N, CA, C and O of each residue as an XYZ file, in Angstrom:
440
protein
N     -40.105     13.643     29.147
C     -40.723     12.951     30.251
C     -39.617     12.445     31.172
O     -38.575     11.977     30.714
N     -39.858     12.544     32.456
C     -38.882     12.090     33.437
C     -39.610     11.713     34.711
O     -40.757     12.110     34.917
N     -38.949     10.948     35.568
C     -39.506     10.577     36.863
C     -38.734     11.301     37.948
O     -37.503     11.284     37.968
N     -39.467     11.937     38.847
C     -38.881     12.617     39.990
C     -38.986     11.678     41.189
O     -40.072     11.215     41.538
N     -37.849     11.407     41.808
C     -37.808     10.591     43.025
C     -37.140     11.440     44.089
O     -36.158     12.130     43.816
N     -37.671     11.391     45.302
C     -37.059     12.194     46.352
C     -36.968     11.389     47.645
O     -37.737     10.459     47.887
N     -35.985     11.790     48.472
C     -35.771     11.160     49.770
C     -35.613     12.283     50.787
O     -34.633     13.028     50.754
N     -36.571     12.401     51.681
C     -36.521     13.456     52.686
C     -35.283     13.332     53.568
O     -34.634     14.332     53.870
N     -34.955     12.113     53.980
C     -33.843     11.916     54.902
C     -32.536     12.440     54.336
O     -31.693     12.930     55.087
N     -32.352     12.348     53.032
C     -31.115     12.809     52.397
C     -31.241     14.201     51.784
O     -30.261     14.732     51.262
N     -32.421     14.796     51.839
C     -32.685     16.088     51.198
C     -32.212     16.075     49.752
O     -31.513     16.982     49.300
N     -32.611     15.019     49.030
C     -32.170     14.824     47.655
C     -33.365     14.558     46.751
O     -34.273     13.810     47.113
N     -33.360     15.170     45.585
C     -34.350     14.904     44.546
C     -33.585     14.427     43.314
O     -32.613     15.057     42.899
N     -34.031     13.306     42.729
C     -33.381     12.757     41.546
C     -34.367     12.813     40.398
O     -35.501     12.351     40.518
N     -33.935     13.376     39.294
C     -34.743     13.470     38.090
C     -34.070     12.608     37.034
O     -32.949     12.895     36.614
N     -34.752     11.552     36.605
C     -34.143     10.624     35.667
C     -35.149     10.060     34.689
O     -36.248     10.595     34.551
N     -34.785      8.975     34.000
C     -35.681      8.362     33.016
C     -36.968      7.878     33.671
O     -37.014      7.657     34.881
N     -38.012      7.714     32.862
C     -39.294      7.238     33.389
C     -39.120      5.915     34.106
O     -38.435      5.018     33.615
N     -39.733      5.798     35.252
C     -39.678      4.561     36.030
C     -40.541      3.506     35.351
O     -41.528      3.828     34.689
N     -40.160      2.246     35.521
C     -40.920      1.157     34.906
C     -42.038      0.664     35.807
O     -42.913     -0.071     35.349
N     -42.032      1.052     37.083
C     -43.106      0.664     37.992
C     -43.321      1.777     39.016
O     -42.434      2.595     39.256
N     -44.502      1.796     39.609
C     -44.858      2.862     40.550
C     -44.236      2.601     41.916
O     -44.191      1.466     42.391
N     -43.768      3.653     42.522
C     -43.198      3.599     43.861
C     -43.703      4.803     44.642
O     -44.064      5.824     44.055
N     -43.728      4.684     45.979
C     -44.048      5.890     46.743
C     -42.917      6.912     46.554
O     -41.771      6.527     46.320
N     -43.216      8.148     46.648
C     -42.257      9.242     46.500
C     -41.711      9.360     45.080
O     -40.608      9.875     44.900
N     -42.438      8.906     44.076
C     -42.035      9.053     42.677
C     -43.168      9.718     41.907
O     -44.340      9.394     42.097
N     -42.804     10.642     41.043
C     -43.790     11.333     40.219
C     -43.252     11.459     38.795
O     -42.084     11.796     38.598
N     -44.096     11.191     37.810
C     -43.725     11.370     36.413
C     -44.030     12.809     36.009
O     -45.109     13.333     36.287
N     -43.072     13.428     35.355
C     -43.216     14.822     34.940
C     -43.092     14.939     33.428
O     -42.342     14.191     32.799
N     -43.824     15.874     32.852
C     -43.682     16.149     31.425
C     -42.372     16.906     31.216
O     -41.750     17.361     32.175
N     -41.961     17.038     29.957
C     -40.687     17.671     29.637
C     -40.589     19.116     30.154
O     -39.580     19.469     30.764
N     -41.613     19.967     29.926
C     -41.480     21.356     30.425
C     -41.315     21.431     31.947
O     -40.517     22.229     32.439
N     -42.051     20.617     32.687
C     -41.941     20.660     34.140
C     -40.623     20.066     34.631
O     -40.048     20.551     35.604
N     -40.147     19.025     33.966
C     -38.874     18.440     34.404
C     -37.710     19.406     34.143
O     -36.731     19.400     34.888
N     -37.805     20.228     33.105
C     -36.749     21.201     32.817
C     -36.748     22.353     33.816
O     -35.690     22.899     34.128
N     -37.933     22.730     34.325
C     -38.038     23.868     35.245
C     -38.003     23.448     36.715
O     -38.215     24.287     37.590
N     -37.744     22.187     37.007
C     -37.797     21.695     38.385
C     -36.779     22.398     39.280
O     -35.605     22.519     38.931
N     -37.241     22.849     40.419
C     -36.356     23.382     41.455
C     -36.681     22.672     42.752
O     -37.753     22.083     42.892
N     -35.759     22.725     43.702
C     -35.960     22.065     44.996
C     -35.824     23.103     46.108
O     -35.281     24.186     45.890
N     -36.312     22.773     47.286
C     -36.184     23.722     48.406
C     -34.716     23.982     48.753
O     -33.831     23.209     48.386
N     -34.480     25.081     49.464
C     -33.115     25.401     49.901
C     -32.551     24.252     50.726
O     -33.242     23.649     51.547
N     -31.283     23.967     50.484
C     -30.623     22.902     51.228
C     -30.761     21.531     50.580
O     -30.109     20.577     51.003
N     -31.596     21.427     49.567
C     -31.780     20.158     48.866
C     -30.839     20.102     47.671
O     -30.483     21.127     47.089
N     -30.448     18.897     47.321
C     -29.630     18.678     46.141
C     -30.501     18.058     45.060
O     -31.271     17.138     45.339
N     -30.390     18.547     43.831
C     -31.117     17.982     42.697
C     -30.101     17.268     41.813
O     -29.156     17.879     41.314
N     -30.308     15.976     41.627
C     -29.450     15.176     40.753
C     -30.235     14.922     39.475
O     -31.326     14.353     39.508
N     -29.673     15.348     38.353
C     -30.337     15.154     37.059
C     -29.586     14.092     36.274
O     -28.436     14.287     35.879
N     -30.247     12.971     36.054
C     -29.664     11.899     35.258
C     -30.015     12.130     33.800
O     -31.102     12.617     33.487
N     -29.107     11.786     32.915
C     -29.354     11.981     31.482
C     -30.507     11.092     31.040
O     -30.540      9.901     31.352
N     -31.452     11.677     30.312
C     -32.603     10.948     29.788
C     -32.373     10.719     28.305
O     -32.181     11.669     27.547
N     -32.391      9.457     27.892
C     -32.197      9.107     26.486
C     -33.526      9.266     25.750
O     -34.461      8.518     26.036
N     -33.649     10.219     24.808
C     -34.930     10.423     24.127
C     -35.354      9.211     23.300
O     -36.549      8.996     23.097
N     -34.406      8.421     22.823
C     -34.767      7.233     22.034
C     -35.444      6.180     22.901
O     -36.254      5.395     22.408
N     -35.116      6.160     24.185
C     -35.718      5.164     25.082
C     -37.186      5.475     25.357
O     -37.933      4.592     25.778
N     -37.606      6.712     25.128
C     -38.993      7.087     25.398
C     -39.946      6.617     24.311
O     -41.159      6.594     24.517
N     -39.409      6.243     23.154
C     -40.270      5.778     22.059
C     -40.770      4.383     22.339
O     -40.057      3.578     22.938
N     -42.005      4.075     21.908
C     -42.531      2.732     22.143
C     -41.764      1.682     21.339
O     -41.337      1.925     20.211
N     -41.606      0.528     21.944
C     -40.951     -0.587     21.271
C     -42.018     -1.552     20.775
O     -43.206     -1.370     21.040
N     -41.588     -2.570     20.062
C     -42.528     -3.587     19.599
C     -43.222     -4.282     20.756
O     -44.407     -4.602     20.666
N     -42.490     -4.519     21.852
C     -43.086     -5.156     23.029
C     -44.159     -4.268     23.651
O     -45.202     -4.759     24.084
N     -43.903     -2.950     23.694
C     -44.891     -2.020     24.247
C     -46.168     -2.043     23.430
O     -47.266     -2.084     23.984
N     -46.024     -2.017     22.114
C     -47.200     -2.011     21.249
C     -47.967     -3.327     21.334
O     -49.197     -3.337     21.291
N     -47.242     -4.432     21.453
C     -47.907     -5.730     21.589
C     -48.660     -5.815     22.914
O     -49.777     -6.332     22.955
N     -48.068     -5.319     23.992
C     -48.744     -5.317     25.290
C     -49.999     -4.455     25.243
O     -51.023     -4.824     25.818
N     -49.933     -3.318     24.570
C     -51.099     -2.453     24.431
C     -52.197     -3.146     23.631
O     -53.368     -3.084     24.006
N     -51.832     -3.804     22.538
C     -52.820     -4.516     21.723
C     -53.467     -5.641     22.523
O     -54.676     -5.850     22.421
N     -52.684     -6.369     23.318
C     -53.243     -7.435     24.159
C     -54.219     -6.878     25.186
O     -55.261     -7.481     25.443
N     -53.890     -5.730     25.775
C     -54.777     -5.116     26.766
C     -56.088     -4.671     26.125
O     -57.152     -4.821     26.726
N     -56.022     -4.127     24.912
C     -57.238     -3.713     24.215
C     -58.090     -4.926     23.878
O     -59.309     -4.893     24.048
N     -57.463     -6.000     23.401
C     -58.228     -7.223     23.093
C     -58.921     -7.774     24.341
O     -60.081     -8.182     24.287
N     -58.206     -7.782     25.455
C     -58.770     -8.292     26.705
C     -59.971     -7.450     27.147
O     -60.982     -7.993     27.592
N     -59.856     -6.130     27.022
C     -60.951     -5.244     27.424
C     -62.150     -5.377     26.499
O     -63.282     -5.149     26.925
N     -61.924     -5.741     25.240
C     -63.012     -5.828     24.268
C     -63.758     -7.155     24.325
O     -64.832     -7.289     23.740
N     -63.199     -8.129     25.023
C     -63.888     -9.429     25.107
C     -65.216     -9.266     25.811
O     -65.326     -8.538     26.797
N     -66.226     -9.952     25.296
C     -67.540     -9.884     25.934
C     -67.569    -10.847     27.113
O     -67.041    -11.955     27.024
N     -68.180    -10.430     28.210
C     -68.249    -11.314     29.376
C     -69.161    -12.510     29.075
O     -70.016    -12.429     28.193
N     -68.984    -13.608     29.797
C     -69.858    -14.760     29.577
C     -71.303    -14.396     29.914
O     -71.541    -13.525     30.751
N     -72.271    -15.055     29.271
C     -73.676    -14.713     29.550
C     -74.020    -14.978     31.010
O     -73.568    -15.949     31.615
N     -74.843    -14.070     31.556
C     -75.265    -14.217     32.954
C     -76.402    -15.205     33.062
O     -77.232    -15.320     32.160
N     -76.433    -15.903     34.152
C     -77.546    -16.789     34.453
C     -78.572    -15.976     35.244
O     -78.346    -15.665     36.414
N     -79.696    -15.630     34.613
C     -80.724    -14.865     35.305
C     -81.514    -15.789     36.220
O     -81.733    -16.955     35.889
N     -81.947    -15.269     37.384
C     -82.751    -16.090     38.288
C     -84.113    -16.379     37.654
O     -84.580    -15.608     36.816
N     -84.742    -17.471     38.041
C     -86.056    -17.777     37.473
C     -87.051    -16.673     37.814
O     -86.942    -16.048     38.869
N     -88.029    -16.423     36.925
C     -89.002    -15.362     37.203
C     -89.865    -15.730     38.406
O     -90.026    -16.896     38.768
N     -90.408    -14.679     39.001
C     -91.277    -14.902     40.151
C     -90.598    -14.468     41.432
O     -89.397    -14.196     41.443
N     -91.360    -14.402     42.512
C     -90.788    -13.944     43.780
C     -89.833    -15.003     44.351
O     -90.012    -16.200     44.123
N     -88.824    -14.550     45.091
C     -87.906    -15.500     45.708
C     -88.590    -16.244     46.847
O     -89.573    -15.754     47.404
N     -88.090    -17.401     47.192
C     -88.700    -18.136     48.298
C     -88.585    -17.344     49.593
O     -87.684    -16.523     49.767
N     -89.530    -17.617     50.502
C     -89.584    -16.902     51.769
C     -88.304    -17.136     52.566
O     -87.838    -18.269     52.690
N     -87.728    -16.029     53.116
C     -86.526    -16.133     53.928
C     -85.258    -16.243     53.099
O     -84.176    -16.466     53.642
N     -85.384    -16.089     51.793
C     -84.206    -16.195     50.925
C     -83.396    -14.912     50.982
O     -83.891    -13.872     51.416
N     -82.158    -14.992     50.544
C     -81.288    -13.821     50.476
C     -81.740    -12.930     49.323
O     -82.417    -13.395     48.406
N     -81.366    -11.649     49.368
C     -81.693    -10.759     48.250
C     -81.067    -11.283     46.958
O     -80.023    -11.935     46.976
N     -81.723    -10.986     45.847
C     -81.273    -11.453     44.541
C     -80.795    -10.251     43.741
O     -81.464     -9.218     43.700
N     -79.633    -10.390     43.105
C     -79.114     -9.323     42.269
C     -79.925     -9.264     40.990
O     -80.038    -10.255     40.269
N     -80.499     -8.079     40.707
C     -81.333     -7.898     39.527
C     -80.526     -7.277     38.393
O     -80.656     -7.685     37.239
N     -79.694     -6.293     38.720
C     -78.900     -5.617     37.694
C     -77.617     -5.105     38.322
O     -77.490     -5.045     39.545
N     -76.668     -4.737     37.474
C     -75.383     -4.219     37.940
C     -74.951     -3.108     37.001
O     -75.109     -3.205     35.784
N     -74.401     -2.044     37.590
C     -73.846     -0.948     36.791
C     -72.573     -0.492     37.486
O     -72.622      0.176     38.520
N     -71.438     -0.858     36.912
C     -70.161     -0.540     37.543
C     -70.034     -1.309     38.838
O     -70.172     -2.532     38.841
N     -69.775     -0.626     39.935
C     -69.649     -1.284     41.227
C     -70.966     -1.317     42.005
O     -71.013     -1.849     43.114
N     -72.042     -0.749     41.431
C     -73.333     -0.719     42.102
C     -74.186     -1.908     41.674
O     -74.137     -2.337     40.521
N     -74.965     -2.434     42.612
C     -75.858     -3.545     42.302
C     -77.271     -3.194     42.725
O     -77.469     -2.518     43.734
N     -78.253     -3.647     41.963
C     -79.655     -3.497     42.333
C     -80.105     -4.865     42.844
O     -79.997     -5.877     42.151
N     -80.612     -4.863     44.079
C     -81.037     -6.104     44.704
C     -82.548     -6.105     44.870
O     -83.152     -5.079     45.182
N     -83.148     -7.269     44.658
C     -84.572     -7.440     44.915
C     -84.689     -8.123     46.269
O     -84.095     -9.177     46.495
N     -85.455     -7.519     47.165
C     -85.637     -8.095     48.497
C     -86.618     -9.240     48.441
O     -87.576     -9.192     47.668
N     -86.405    -10.268     49.239
C     -87.400    -11.338     49.313
C     -88.692    -10.798     49.918
O     -88.661     -9.964     50.823
N     -89.809    -11.269     49.421
C     -91.089    -10.782     49.951
C     -91.367    -11.437     51.296
O     -91.085    -12.621     51.485
N     -91.924    -10.667     52.236
C     -92.205    -11.222     53.586
C     -93.333    -12.208     53.602
O     -93.669    -12.744     54.658
């Protein structure tokens, strides 16, 4: 695994260790693609040595992953459902249900 970074102004592509954060003009490549990487004519490819031991997960990586899984598994607090019956006249629409980013709204009766 390696990160490809390029700069058009310098006609340079750098292939090095995986980046720790996302940047524009950076792409993560698998090992087969990073080995076969070529650049357009006139471009320079700089290959930085990639330490294979650095690619293995550390204790901090595993702990961060476990924390993320725990956070995702937490149940959301119970919702307060609106009282049954039609909404008062002239009221705003009431959210009835939600699925992902979509909401089902009940219109106030005229």
